[in-house]
C-alpha positions as CSV (number, residue, x, y, z in Angstrom):
1,X,4.4,-26.2,-6.0
2,X,4.0,-26.9,-9.8
3,X,5.9,-24.3,-12.0
4,X,3.5,-21.8,-13.5
5,X,3.6,-18.3,-15.0
6,X,1.5,-15.5,-13.4
7,X,-0.7,-13.5,-15.6
8,X,1.4,-10.3,-15.1
9,X,3.3,-9.0,-18.0
10,X,6.3,-6.7,-17.2
11,X,8.2,-4.5,-19.7
12,X,9.9,-1.2,-20.1
13,X,8.4,1.8,-22.0
14,X,10.8,4.4,-23.5
15,X,9.3,7.8,-23.1
16,X,9.9,11.4,-21.9
17,X,8.8,12.0,-18.2
18,X,9.0,15.6,-16.8
19,X,11.0,16.6,-20.1
20,X,13.7,13.9,-19.6
21,X,14.2,10.3,-21.2
22,X,13.2,7.4,-19.2
23,X,12.9,3.7,-19.2
24,X,9.6,3.3,-17.4
25,X,9.0,-0.1,-15.9
26,X,5.3,-1.2,-16.0
27,X,3.5,-4.3,-15.0
28,X,-0.1,-5.0,-16.2
29,X,-2.8,-7.7,-16.4
30,X,-6.3,-7.9,-17.6
31,X,-8.4,-6.1,-20.1
32,X,-11.1,-3.5,-20.0
33,X,-11.3,-0.1,-18.2
34,X,-7.8,1.0,-17.5
35,X,-7.0,1.2,-13.7
36,X,-3.7,2.8,-13.1
37,X,-2.2,2.1,-9.6
38,X,0.2,4.4,-7.7
39,X,2.5,2.9,-5.3
40,X,3.6,4.4,-1.8
41,X,6.7,6.3,-1.0
42,X,10.0,4.5,-1.4
43,X,8.2,1.3,-2.8
44,X,7.3,0.0,-6.2
45,X,4.8,-1.9,-8.2
46,X,5.3,-5.2,-6.3
47,X,2.7,-3.8,-3.8
48,X,0.2,-4.3,-6.4
49,X,1.1,-8.0,-7.5
50,X,-1.8,-9.5,-5.7
51,X,-4.3,-7.2,-7.4
52,X,-2.7,-7.9,-10.8
53,X,-3.1,-11.6,-10.2
54,X,-6.9,-11.4,-9.1
55,X,-9.1,-12.5,-12.1
56,X,-12.2,-11.0,-10.3
57,X,-10.6,-7.7,-11.1
58,X,-8.7,-8.3,-14.2
59,X,-11.8,-9.7,-16.2
60,X,-13.2,-6.2,-16.5
61,X,-10.3,-3.9,-15.8
62,X,-6.8,-3.5,-17.4
63,X,-4.7,-3.1,-14.2
64,X,-1.6,-1.1,-14.9
65,X,1.1,-0.3,-12.1
66,X,4.5,1.4,-12.8
67,X,7.5,2.2,-10.9
68,X,8.0,5.9,-10.6
69,X,11.4,7.3,-11.6
70,X,14.0,6.5,-8.9
71,X,11.9,3.7,-7.8
72,X,12.0,-0.3,-8.4
73,X,13.1,-1.0,-11.9
74,X,12.8,2.6,-13.2
75,X,16.1,4.3,-12.9
76,X,16.6,7.9,-12.2
77,X,17.2,10.3,-15.2
78,X,20.7,10.8,-16.5
79,X,22.9,12.9,-14.1
80,X,21.0,11.8,-10.9
81,X,24.2,11.6,-9.0
82,X,24.6,15.4,-9.1
83,X,21.1,16.3,-7.8
84,X,19.0,15.7,-4.8
85,X,15.6,13.9,-5.4
86,X,12.6,15.8,-4.2
87,X,9.1,14.9,-5.3
88,X,7.0,18.0,-5.6
89,X,3.2,18.2,-6.1
90,X,3.5,19.9,-9.6
91,X,5.9,17.3,-10.8
92,X,4.1,14.4,-9.3
93,X,0.7,15.7,-11.2
94,X,2.6,16.1,-14.4
95,X,4.3,12.7,-14.1
96,X,1.1,10.9,-14.0
97,X,-0.3,12.8,-16.9
98,X,2.9,12.1,-18.9
99,X,2.5,8.2,-18.2
100,X,-1.2,8.4,-19.1
101,X,-0.3,10.1,-22.4
102,X,2.5,7.7,-23.2
103,X,0.2,4.8,-22.6
104,X,-2.6,6.6,-24.6
105,X,-5.1,5.8,-21.8
106,X,-8.6,7.6,-22.2
107,X,-10.0,8.6,-19.0
108,X,-8.5,5.9,-16.8
109,X,-9.3,5.2,-13.1
110,X,-6.3,6.3,-10.9
111,X,-5.8,4.6,-7.6
112,X,-3.0,5.5,-5.3
113,X,-2.0,4.7,-1.8
114,X,-0.3,6.9,0.7
115,X,1.4,9.6,-1.3
116,X,-0.6,8.1,-4.2
117,X,-3.7,8.6,-2.0
118,X,-2.8,12.1,-1.5
119,X,-2.0,12.8,-5.3
120,X,-5.5,11.7,-6.3
121,X,-7.0,14.6,-4.3
122,X,-4.6,16.9,-6.4
123,X,-5.9,15.2,-9.6
124,X,-9.3,15.7,-8.6
125,X,-8.9,19.4,-7.9
126,X,-6.8,20.1,-11.0
127,X,-7.9,17.7,-13.7
128,X,-11.2,16.0,-13.1
129,X,-12.1,15.7,-16.7
130,X,-9.1,13.4,-17.3
131,X,-10.4,10.4,-15.3
132,X,-13.3,8.3,-15.1
133,X,-12.9,8.1,-11.3
134,X,-10.2,8.3,-8.6
135,X,-9.7,6.1,-5.7
136,X,-7.8,7.2,-2.7
137,X,-6.2,4.5,-0.5
138,X,-4.9,5.9,2.9
139,X,-5.7,9.3,1.9
140,X,-4.9,12.3,4.1
141,X,-4.7,16.0,2.9
142,X,-1.6,16.7,5.0
143,X,0.6,14.8,7.5
144,X,3.2,16.2,9.9
145,X,6.6,14.4,9.9
146,X,6.7,12.2,13.0
147,X,10.3,11.0,12.5
148,X,13.8,12.5,11.9
149,X,14.2,12.7,8.1
150,X,17.9,13.2,8.2
151,X,18.2,9.4,9.2
152,X,16.8,8.4,5.7
153,X,19.8,9.4,3.7
154,X,23.1,8.9,5.4
155,X,26.1,7.0,4.2
156,X,26.9,5.7,7.7
157,X,23.7,3.8,8.2
158,X,21.7,1.3,6.2
159,X,18.9,3.5,4.9
160,X,16.8,0.7,3.8
161,X,16.8,-0.8,7.3
162,X,15.8,2.5,8.7
163,X,12.9,3.0,6.2
164,X,11.6,-0.5,7.0
165,X,11.7,0.4,10.7
166,X,10.0,3.7,10.1
167,X,7.1,2.1,8.3
168,X,6.8,-1.2,10.2
169,X,4.4,0.2,12.8
170,X,1.8,1.2,10.0
171,X,1.3,-2.4,9.2
172,X,-1.9,-4.0,10.9
173,X,-1.0,-6.1,13.7
174,X,-3.4,-8.9,12.3
175,X,-1.2,-9.3,9.0
176,X,0.4,-12.7,8.4
177,X,4.1,-12.7,8.9
178,X,5.0,-13.6,5.2
179,X,3.0,-10.5,3.9
180,X,4.3,-8.1,6.7
181,X,7.9,-9.0,5.8
182,X,7.4,-8.8,2.2
183,X,5.9,-5.3,2.5
184,X,9.0,-4.3,4.5
185,X,11.5,-5.9,1.9
186,X,10.3,-3.4,-0.6
187,X,11.3,-0.6,1.7
188,X,14.6,-2.2,2.6
189,X,15.4,-2.1,-1.2
190,X,14.6,1.7,-1.7
191,X,17.3,3.8,-3.4
192,X,19.4,6.3,-1.2
193,X,17.3,9.4,-0.5
194,X,14.3,8.2,-2.3
195,X,12.1,7.8,0.6
196,X,13.2,10.9,2.0
197,X,12.6,12.7,-1.5
198,X,9.0,11.3,-1.6
199,X,8.2,12.5,1.8
200,X,9.0,16.1,0.7
201,X,5.7,15.9,-1.1
202,X,3.9,14.1,1.9
203,X,5.1,16.1,4.9
204,X,5.8,19.6,3.7
205,X,3.4,22.4,2.6
206,X,4.2,21.5,-1.0
207,X,1.7,18.7,-1.0
208,X,-0.6,20.1,1.5
209,X,-4.2,20.2,0.0
210,X,-6.3,21.2,3.1
211,X,-7.4,24.5,1.7
212,X,-8.5,23.0,-1.7
213,X,-10.6,20.2,-0.4
214,X,-13.9,22.3,-0.7
215,X,-13.1,23.0,-4.3
216,X,-13.2,19.4,-5.4
217,X,-16.4,18.4,-7.3
218,X,-17.2,14.7,-7.1
219,X,-19.8,15.1,-9.7
220,X,-17.2,16.1,-12.2
221,X,-15.0,13.2,-11.3
222,X,-16.1,10.5,-8.7
223,X,-13.8,10.0,-5.8
224,X,-13.8,7.0,-3.4
225,X,-11.8,6.7,-0.3
226,X,-10.5,3.5,1.5
227,X,-8.4,3.5,4.6
228,X,-7.2,0.9,7.0
229,X,-8.3,1.2,10.6
230,X,-4.8,0.8,11.9
231,X,-3.2,3.6,9.9
232,X,-1.8,6.4,12.1
233,X,-0.2,8.2,9.3
234,X,-3.2,8.6,7.0
235,X,-5.8,8.3,9.8
236,X,-9.3,7.2,9.5
237,X,-10.3,10.7,11.0
238,X,-8.4,12.6,8.1
239,X,-10.1,10.3,5.6
240,X,-13.6,10.9,7.0
241,X,-12.9,14.6,7.1
242,X,-12.0,14.6,3.3
243,X,-15.3,12.6,2.7
244,X,-17.3,15.2,4.8
245,X,-15.8,18.2,2.9
246,X,-16.0,16.7,-0.7
247,X,-19.0,14.3,-0.5
248,X,-16.9,11.3,-1.5
249,X,-17.9,8.0,0.0
250,X,-15.3,6.6,2.6
251,X,-15.0,3.2,4.0
252,X,-12.5,2.5,7.0
253,X,-11.3,-1.1,6.3
254,X,-11.1,-3.5,9.2
255,X,-8.0,-5.4,9.9
256,X,-5.8,-3.4,7.5
257,X,-3.1,-0.8,7.9
258,X,-1.2,1.6,5.7
259,X,-0.5,-0.9,2.9
260,X,-3.7,-2.8,2.2
261,X,-2.9,-4.0,-1.1
262,X,0.2,-5.9,0.1
263,X,-0.9,-6.6,3.6
264,X,-3.8,-8.8,2.9
265,X,-4.8,-8.8,-0.8
266,X,-8.1,-10.9,-0.2
267,X,-9.2,-8.7,2.6
268,X,-8.5,-5.6,0.6
269,X,-10.2,-6.9,-2.6
270,X,-13.4,-7.5,-0.6
271,X,-13.4,-3.7,0.1
272,X,-12.3,-2.7,-3.6
273,X,-14.7,-4.7,-5.6
274,X,-17.8,-2.8,-4.6
275,X,-16.1,0.3,-5.5
276,X,-15.0,-1.0,-8.8
277,X,-18.6,-2.2,-9.6
278,X,-19.9,1.3,-8.9
279,X,-17.3,2.7,-11.3
280,X,-18.1,0.2,-14.1
281,X,-21.8,1.2,-13.8
282,X,-21.0,4.8,-14.4
């Protein structure tokens, strides 16, 4: 391989998030309509590297991905060692709005996967005027915990290995080995207690939005749903129920699982491009 730089620019933004100082790590590429991408629980912006390098998207969209606090290259706030990390719905919403304000983005598109696919439903319900459109990847209004969360933060086990084992079955069986293991590597590197803290939002009543779906008005803010056929956490059935109750268009993506953007970028982009074209025409 000849040496070459990718088009992605990565840097730190010093800003206040949730009332505390942070060095927020951001990667971006392209120009045009801002597209803010939210990673899954326990992971980071690397999930969107394929998207950030796709010129079909970056020619019209400024693609931005950031590591949430406690994730990837964004460290926890000072004093983290004396607290337990728990992601709550109000903090998650406020975090995204804080980042949008810090980056001075005007009505961006927000696209999130898994917990990010859930939080876009909260954004659509609470702040439809702040966004040009919202895209939910692997969106479900609620998910029961189907594994023992106590395993995810113990000093006598390798938490990263356990996290990777927990999510490994969510990857489509058709995915190439390289992409499968890179996706799992992201989880093996998660900080102690971070995946468990993210799942507080995902698997407890705190993030449950089932009783508010009928209040989402897709005329105020268009909502688009894309879900992999092999996802048994955010199931196709759950996504189609959101579509039925909100009127949002939904597509079940063939050959993809819970992490479509890192499992098979080419296949994922083939589903995403028509959605982005509809949004660009708004």
